[in-house]
N, C-alpha and C positions, 0 to 999 in steps of 0.2 A: 504493499499501502503506498504510495506517495507523501511525504511528510510534510508538513505544513510548512510552506515557504516563509512563515516568521517565526516559526521556532527552529527552521533549517539553519538562519542568519545568525542566530544569537549562540554564542559557543559556551555560555553560561547554563545551557540546557542541553547539552550532549557530553558524553562521555568521550574522553579521550580515543576510543576506539572508532568514534563517531557516531553511535549508537547512543539513543536517548533513553535519558535516566526516566523511568515510567514512574516509579514514588514522585521524583521531584515535579515532574508535570502536572501529576496528580494534583499536588498540594499548590501547584500554580491554578490550575483550573478552578480548584475550591478556595484562594486567593482573589480570581476576578469576579467570583460570582457573590460572593460575600462581599466586596466591593461595591458591584451593579446595585445589587440589594439595597446597600446603606444609601446609594447616591439616589436611586429611585425614591424611596422613603422622603428621603430630605426636601424634593421637590415636589413631590407630593404635600406634605403638611404646608411647603412654601406657596404654592398654588390655590391650595383651600382657605389660608385664613391669611393672605395677603389680600387687602382691601380690592386690589386692580394691578398685581403686579406688572402688565402689559399695555396700562391705561396709556403710556404715552406711542408705542405703538399704535396700540388703535386709533387714537387722534391723529396721527399722520395717514391712517390706512383712510380716517374716512374724509378729510380734506383733500385726498387724491381723488376722490368721485365725483368731487362735486366741480359743478362749471359754472365760469362768469365771476366768481369771487377769489379773492387771493388772500391767503392766510396771512398775510401781514395787518389787513383791515379787518380779520376775529379774533377775539382773546375770550380767556375765562375769567381773564382780573378784572376786578367792578374797577380800576384806577383809569383803563385804559378804552375808549368809546369809539364806534364804528363812524366811519369820515363823516355820514350824515346827520350825525346827532345834532349837532349846532343848528342845523338847518330846520330840525324839528321842533325847537324850540319856541314854547308860546306859555304865558299864564293859563296855569293849571285851570280848567272849569271850577274843579273840586281838590280837596284837601282830603285825603283820609288819614285819620290817627292811626295810628299801628301801636304795637307795644314794644321798648327794648328787650333785647333779650335778658340783661343781666338783673333790670328793676322794672317797675311800673311805671317811671316816668314816660309820660306821653313824646311820642315823635310825629314830628308831620312828613308824610311821603306823597308825592303824586303818582300812585300805581299807573298812570296812563302815560308818563315821560321817559322812554329808555329806548332800550335796544334787544335784538333777538340773538343769541348767544349760542351755540351749538350745544346740544343733551345728548349726550351717548346712550343716557336711560331710554330715550326712544319712546311712542306714545302707552298712555295709561290703557289701551283696549287697540283691539286691531279689529280688524272686519271679520274676523273668524268669531274673537270672544263675543262680539255684539252684531246679533241677528237685525238687531232694530235699525240698522243702517240702511235708507230707501238706496234705491239702485241708479236714482239720479246722483248720489254722492259718494258711492261705492267704487273711488277710483282702483285702487289695486284691481277688483273684480272684474273692470271692464279694461284692462290691458296698460294702466299705468304700472311703466318699469322702473321707473328709478323712482324712491320714496325719501329722499334723499330732505324732502321738506314736511316729514316727519320730527326730524331730529334736531328741532331748534325750542327754546324756550324763551320766552319773555324776561327781560330782566330790567325792570323800575331803573334809574338811575340812581335812587339815594336809599334804596331798598332792595330785598330779595321776595320775589312773591311765591311762595309756599307752591306744591303743586297738589291738582285736588284731592281733596279728602273726602270720600263718599260719606264716610263716619260721621263729618262732621256737618257736613252738607245735609243730612237727612236729620239730625239731631235739632238743627236749628230750626227746620221747615214742618220739623213733626205736629200734625195734628191741622195742618192751614193747606192753602192752595196758593199756587202760582199759575200767572199766564202769561205765555208770551203772546204780544198783541202786535200784529204787524203782516207782512206776505211771507214770500217763501226763505226770505232770509231770517225772517223772526223763528218760522220752521228749521231752519238749517241749527241755528243755536239749540232749539229745544231738542233736536235729534242728537246733540251733543250732549247734552245734558243727560239724555237716556243714556246714552253709551257710558257716559261716566258712573252714574246712580246704578248701573246696575252688575256696576263690580262690587256694591255693599247688599243691593237687592234689587230683586226681577220684579218690574212689575207687573201690573195685569193692564192691559190694553180693553179699555172700557168702550169708547166710542170713537167712531168716524162719521163724517158727513158721506155724502154721495161722490162731492168731489175731491177727498183725500186732505180738505186741508183744515176744517174744527177738527183738533183730537184732544182726547182723553186718557190719562194712565192715572193708576192708582197704586201707589206703594203701599199695601197691608198691613206690614208692621210697624210703619212710623205714621198710619193714617195722614198719607201725604199724596195731594192731590196734584197732577202738571197736565198743563192744557196750552195749547194755542190755539187762539181766536185769530181769524183770518181779516186784513182789510188791506185794500192796496195803498190808500192815501190818507189812513187816519180819519179824516173828513170824509164826507159823503160824496160820491162820483159816479157818474155814467156814463156809459159808451154814447159817443157822438154819434148821430145818425145820420145818414145822406142817402135820400129817396127811398126811404124805408128802411135801407140797411145800416149793418151795425158797422161801425169803424174802428182801428186801433186807437182811435184819438177819444181822447174822455175831457169830460166835462167836470171839472173839481172845483166842487162848493168850500171856499175856505172857510167861510161862517158856519157853518153846519157838521155836527158831529157825525160819525159812522154809529149807527145804533146798533149794528152787530155786537160792536164788543162793548159798548158804551152800558148797554144794560144788564151787564153782566158783573160790571164793577162791583158794586156792594157784596158779592159772596165773595169777594176776592180778597188775599191778604198781601199777595206781592202781585205788581205788574208792572213786564217791562217792555215800553212802548217802541215803534221804530218804524222809520218808512223811508224811503231812500228812489231807489231804484226805477219806480214805476212812472216817475215823475220825469225821466230821462228818455223823452218822446213829444211830438208835438201834443200840447194838451191846451184847453182855456178854462182860464181861472175865474171864478164866478165870487161876488159878494152881493147880498143883498137879491139874490135872482137875476145878476145884473153883470156882463161881462168886465170885468177891471182890466184883463192884459192874458197873457199866452204865455207859451214856452214853446220854442225853435216853430213859430207861425210867420206868416210873409204878409198879411193884411198891415197896409198902410194907416189904417184908423184903431188898429188895436194895440196896447201897449205892449211892448217885450220885456216883463218880469224878471224871466229866469229862473233856471232852476231852483239856484240858494235862494231865492227870496220867497219859490213856494213850499219847500222844503222845511224851510223855517218855519212859517208861517203856520204849516198845520202841523209842527209840533208844539209849537204856543199855544194853538188852538185846545189840542187834545190837552197837554199840561192844565190849563185855565179850566176846562171843565173839569177836571177830576179833582182839582184845589175847591172848584164849587159845589162839586160833590158831598151833600149835607148824610148821606148812608155809607158815606167812602172811610169815616171817622178813623179806621184800622188799618188802614192801603198803604203800605208802603210802594212807591212807585221809583222807578229807573229808568230813566230816558237813555236808549241807545244811538250812537252817535252813527253817521253815515258811514255806510261800508262800501269802502271804493271796488270799481272793478278794473281789470286791467286788458283791457284788448289792445291790441297790437295788428296794424297794417287794415284798419276799418272797426269798423263799428260792429255792435251785437250781430245787425243782419246785413252786412256787408260784407261778410268773411274774416273776421276780426279772429285774433288767435291771442294763445295764452301760450308757449313754449316753452318759459323759462324753469330752470330749475335750479335755483336759487335764491335767496331776498337780494331787494336794492342792498346796496352800498353807497349809493349816492341819490342825490337830488333827482328826480324826474320832472318832465315838463309838464305834465297835468297836475302836480303837485300843490301848487298854489287853488286849483279849480278844484280839486278834492277838498283841500283843508277849507278853502270858503264857505261850500256846502256846511259841512262841519260848524264854522265860527256861528253860522247864520243858527243852527240849531244851539249851539252853546250861549247866544245874548238872548234866545228866548226861556233858554232854562234858567239863566239868570234874572232873568225880570222874573219869573214867576216864583222864585225865591225870595225877591225883595219883599213880592205883596202877599207872603203866607207865612205865618208861622204856627201853623197848627196843622198841617200835614208833613207827612213825610217824603221828602224827595230825595234821590241820587240821581249823578250822572252815573251812564259806562262809555268811556270816552275811548272806543278802540279805534278811530280814525286812524291816527298815526302809526299803530303798531299795523295796521292792515295795510296801507298803502308802501310800506316795506316788503309785502310778502306776495308778489305775483306767480310765484310758484305752487301757490296751496288750491288753484283752480282745477274741477275737473278738464277742462281745456276739452280735448277730444273724447276723454275715460268716462263716459258715461252712457246712462241711457233713457231716454225720453221716448215714449211711442208718436206723442205731437210734434215735439220740435227735431231740428237737422242744427248742425254748426257746434261751433266751440262753445262752453259756458265758462265764460271768464268773469262771472258776477258770484255763485255760489262757492262752497269752498268745499273739498275732500274731508271726509270723515274716516279714519282721526286727522287732524291736521291743524293748522294755525289756529280755526272758529274756536277750539279746544280754550282758549287763552281768554275769551268771553265770561264764559263759565266759572274760570278759575277768578277773574275780575270778581263777577258777580259775584263770588262764594267771600272774597275776600272784605268787599261791601258788606254784605250780611254779617261777618262776623264783627265787622268795627260799629255796625250796627245794633244788633240782637244775639252776637254769640260771645256775651260776660259771662255764662251758666253752664257753656257747652261741654259737654263732657271731656271732649279733647281741644281744648283751644289752638287755634291757628299763632303761629308768633311769624309776625314778618320782621325781620332783619336787616338791619339796617346795613348799608356797604362797610369795607374795609376804611375808606380815606373820610367817615364822619367824624 
């Protein structure tokens, strides 16, 4: 039998006659076996008990998959900001009071001013673990291959926003009713919340209307009811008819509230109201039954009042109605600001696309327009805050955060039997939209979470 080449060239392991010493060879083999066992045991313990021994390697690998993003522009350190951070500065619409980790002294933190940073933990649910995701938002199911859009988290500039905790949320809303009031983006947020809460309790699907617009879910263990009430414009609107046929144009009555949701307010404990994208077309604006202006119209005798004016106006009308609602004394209302779209190379009905795979790291051309819409809403919110000291109101100011996330839309990876083309308005699930509910929970904790079983703590950044 041919001897091993390794042992053949080592004189120590052969006798003077050139024949191998069997006993010494056996000792050598035993030595190597014991050495290999000891080494394997050491590395096993190292891997199991190290927090993440290969984190640096994973971090580099994660970035190698990202496109349109340079590594120097991104950081896990709180002291360093993205290049666009200063461009997104504005006076906060609201200040959230949170607690320091070390004591009970109150600090101020604007949760809505910050940046997106890499999150190696990944999403809190998947399209497999949450069967409640509708096909129109289930991007991986319909062919999306690049999933980096799931691996980011929102970092406020002055503190850290905790990950969503289903136990804390359900503890706060025990025995209560919460409704998302708005269009399909309000439903988008409700679907996100359902998936996040399903990690703590599976809800019962109680009701859906024929158009799958008004929905009701019930969490029996916490006696919590979650609903979605459909409204396109918050105020009363109707499709414009030409020669007896309906068009895609709306007549929007800025001074008449939509009864579909308004009549249900007295039964609610929490309401999240929102509106936006249905105004982004040719529409006519009414007050007192008469046309006062229009959006995207070309009639010389009709004032062009614009998208921002109309969206701000209806938000103000909705908040005013809630403030004046005498039967709504226990209602806590949150106004969610404008959710931006990210169409490129055309509008939604002209072949527009959204193919980006990573967040923006610089100011975009439409930034000022998107923020103008948000600013009109914030102005109306601040007006209602000045006129009331009885109702509870807060703002969910998501616009700046979502402007940076062109990578989070379904694009071509969605299914709708009625519509074709790319969806650059709604948000994939899981995805950036989940931060809306993390912010919602942070606001609820600051208002109603003082006695919850597992109180959330928002930590200040290192440089404060």
